[in-house]
N, C-alpha and C positions, 0 to 999 in steps of 0.2 A: 168605069166610074164606081161600081160596086166594089172593085178591089181596093181602089183609093179610100173609100169608106171604112173598109175593113181595117185597112193599115193606120187610119186615122183613130179609130177605136182601140187598136192595140196600143198606140202611143199614149192615149189618154190611161189606159191602164197602167202604163209605165210610169207616167207623170204622177198619179195618184194611186200607188199601191196600196193593197189591203195588207195591214200588218198584223201578222201572227201574234204578235207580242201583245196586241190588244186583249187578247184572250186570257192570257196570263195575268195582265194588269187588273182583270175584274176579279181575280181570287183576293181574299182577304189576307193579311199576313200570316194568321193563325192557320189558314187553309194551305198556304205556300209551304209552311213548316210542316204540317202534316203530311202533305203530299211527298215532300223531298225525303221524309223519312220512312216511307212505306217499306215494310219487309214481309207482312204477312197478309196474304190475299185470300180472301174468301171467294171461290169460284161457284157459280151457280148456272146450271145449264138445262135448257129445256128444247125438247125437238116435238113438234106438232105437225102431223101428217093430216090429209084430208079426212083420213079415218079415226083421227083422235090422237092421243098422246102415245109416243112409242119411246123407246130406250134411247137415252142421251149419253150413254157410257162412253161412246167412242170421242164424241165431242168433248166431253170432260176429260178423257184421258189426254188428247191432243192439246188442250188448253192448259191443263195443268203441267204437262212436260214442258211445254214451251216456258212458261213462268219459271219452272224450276231450273231450266238451263242458264237462266240470268241471275240465279242465285235467289231466288224469292222462295218463301215458304208458302205452300197452299193448303188450305183446309176447306172441306165442304159443308162442316156443321155450322149453321149460324149461331150455335151456342159457344162454340170455340173463339177465343180471343182471335181477333183481326183487326188490321188497320184500315182496309178497303173492301167493299164488294165489287167483283166483276161478273156481269150478267151476259149470258150468251142465249139468245131465243133464236132457235131455228125453225122455220115453217115451210112446208112444202108449197103452200100458196100464201104469200104474205098479205097481211090484212092492210086496210088504208092506213096510211101514215099521216098524222096531223102535222101542222106547221110549226117548228119549234118557237117557243115564245121568246128565247134569247139565244145568242150565239151568231156567229157570222161565217159558219164553215161551209154554207150550202154549195159554194163553187168549189171546194177542196175534194180531191181523190177519196174515194171509198165512203163519201157521206151518204146515207140513206137517200135513195132515189124514190121520190115520191109518185112517179110514173110507172114503177116496177112492181108488178104483183106476182112474179113468179118465185122460185125457191130462193130464199134469203136467210142469212143469219144476221141479226141485230146484235151489236156489240155496244155495252155501256159500262161505266162504272158509277158507284155511290160512295160519297165520303161521309159518314155519319149519318146514312140513309137519305143523303141530299144528293140529288142529281146535278151534276156540275155542267151539264150539256155537252159532253163528249159522245158523240155517237158515230159509229162505224158500221159499215155493211158489206157483206160479201155476198155475191150472187152466183147461182148456177144456173144453166140453161140445159134443161133435158128435153129432149123431143119426144113427146108422147105420140103414139098411133092413134090419130084422130078417127079412125075407121072402126076400130073395135072398141067395144065399151070397155071401161077400166077394169070391170071384174073379169073380163074374158082374155085380158092381156097376160103373156106368159111371164113377162119382166115384172117384178115389184118395182113400179115407178118410185114409190114412196122411199124404199130402201136405196135405190139408185140415187135419189136426190141427196140423202143425208150422207151417203159415200162420197158425192161430189162436193158437198158443202164443207165436209171434213177436210177434203184436199185444199179447198180454197182456205180454211182456216191455217193449214200447214203453210200455204204459200204467202198469205198476208203477214207482214211483220209487225202486227198489233202490239206485241210486247215491247218493241224499240219505240213504236209510236207513244206508249204510255210513258216510257223512261222520259221522253221529251216532254210531254204533257205534264209530267210531275214535278220536272226541273231536276231530275237525278243525272245532271251532266256527268258526274264521276263514273256512272255505270257506262254512259254512252262513249266516253273516252277510253274506258277500259276496254270495250269491245273493238273501238276503232284502232287501238294500238295493239290488239291481240292478232298475231300472224295467222290464226286458225279461223278468223271472221271472214266469211265468204265475201267476195267483191261486191255481190248484190246488196248485202246487208251494209256494207260500208257505203254505199252511194246513198241508202236510206238514211243512214245516221247523218251523213254529210249534208243532205238536203234539210233534214231537221234542224241541224245546227245553223243553216241559213235563215230558216224560219223562226227559230228561237234561240237566237244567239246567246252565249253564256261566255264571259271572260275566262274561266276555267279552261275552256277548250283552245285559247290562244296559242299557247307555246306548241300543243301537238299539231294544230293546222299548219303554223309556220315550220315545222319539222317536216310535215308531209309534203308541202311546198317545195322546200329545200331538197328533200330526196326523191322528188318528181312522182310522188305517188298520188294518182287522181288530181293532178294539179288544177284543173279547171273547176272541178266541183270543190276542191279545198279553198280556192281563191274566192268562190261564190260564197262559202261557209264564212270565211274570214271577212268578208264586206259586210257580212251581217253586223258585226261589231262596232260598225260606225266610226267616227271621227278619230278614235285612238289607233286605227290601224291605217289611217291615211299614209303616214310614211311608209309602211311596208309595201302598200299597193303602188305609191309612187316610185319605190325602188324598182319594183317589177314592171311598172309601165315604162319608164324612162331609161331603163338599162339596155343599151343596144345588143349587149352580149346575150339576153333572153330570147329564146324563140318568139317569133311574131304570134303564134297561138296564146302564148303565155302573156305578152303585152296585151293582147287584144281581151284577154280574160281579166286582167287588172283594169284595164279601161272600163270594162263592163261594171266591175265592181265599185270603181271610182263614181260612176253613173248612178249606180243604186244609191250611195251615200249622198250624192249632190241631189237627188230626187227626194230622198227621205229628210235631209237635215238643211238643204240650201247651203251647204258647205263653200264658203267663199274661197277658200285654200284650193278645193278641188277645182271649182269654176275656173278659176285663174290657170290652172295647170292644163286643164282640158282645152281651154282657148288658145293657149300659147302653142300647144301642139297643133290645133287646128289652122291657126294663123300660119304657122310655119309650112304645113302641109299644102295649104291653098297657095301659097307663093311659089312652092317648089314643082306643082304639077305641070308637067309638059308633055308626058305620055304616060301610059300605064305602069312603065318600070319605075316610075316615080312615086306610085301610091302602095302603100302598106294596107291593102285592102281590108283584111280583117280588123285592124287598129283603127283605121279611119272610119270605118262603118260604126263601130261601138263608140267612137267619141263622138260622131253625129248623133246617134241615138241618146246618149248621155246628156249633149247640150241641148236636145230638143226642148227641155223644159223651161230654158232660160229665155225670158222674155224681156230682151234689151236690144237696142238697135245694132251694136257691133256683132252680135250674134247673127242677127237676121241678115246683115250685110255679107258676113264671111258665108254663111250657108249659099246665099243667092249667088255669091262670086263662084263658090265649089260648084254649084249646079251648072253654071255656064261653062265652065272648064272642063268636066268631065263629059259633057254632051259634044264637046268638039274632038273629043278622042275617039278614033274609030276603035273599038273594042267590044266585042258582043258576049265576052266571057261571062260565066255565071256570077263570078266576083264583081264584075262591073256593074252587071244587071242588079245586082242586090243592093250595091252602093247607091245606084242611079235611084231605085226605089224607095230606100231609106231617106235620101237627100231630099227627093221630091215630096215626100210624106211630111218631114220635118218642117221644110221650106213653106208648105201650105199651112201647117199647124201654127207656125211663128207668124206667119203673114196671111191671113185669111182671105186678102184680096187676090191672091194667086190662084184661088179656087175658081 
């Protein structure tokens, strides 16, 4: 029963997704223009141990180098001309964090953890001295010897903490996150198309383009998909552009020459557009596939498991009788097939959850 509740909650999250674009929509036109043209960044760093302030030079060097690698100019003097201020505050023992007055990023990765009081660095920026609500946090876990008093320990715990936090700042791709936050898609695309860009960074960029879609990235995403470069992630990013990319996703979804995983990724992308926009064209397309699939099922060999599973998830938000009937019929048919494979188990779970969501009387 608990597993069913978890699945239902997950489905609700899919049906009513939190849209990261809402954050950008809160910026004024003037702010968007200023952010998109940022070139000079004033970096401010602070390191606070339990014994007081310590040098933050190594932290400053890492932050400065990482910004300069992307072509930004970095200054440290507040009197020098700059477009934006970037602040890094690192603490050996993080102080209590108040609840943000605005912004809906609490569920996102690297958001400041209000329950964490260990070593951490807080990252934020200010535009014309105004905090626009972008806050990230990196955390380090250092095991102290609880038996010996701090002054008796051989290892300088404070120094070790800041060394690890510096390494965490090397790992977190905050400069790329800020490119997306600031709407500098041209820089993101330049990185994405650079053969020297590491695969891990490419994955971060594609995920950001999914959350913050920009039409400027469309031709580059299509080219990546055509060339088979991270096609699943590229298709997910493509789907963020909404209705205008439906023909591209439809081609991938309906083309039998495409590998099944690619068609499944396209179905997932179409489902995202359907949930976001209620696109009638997408609904018709997915229901056509579902109707045909239900009629053809006689054994497991008749099922394209990844594709059908994604289609069922996609139509799970459509509350009308034909959909409910199709899902009910599908559920009856797949339970008549003797198949205990992981693919069948996943499909049965998804169909069961969607059926109960569409028809609460089944619970």
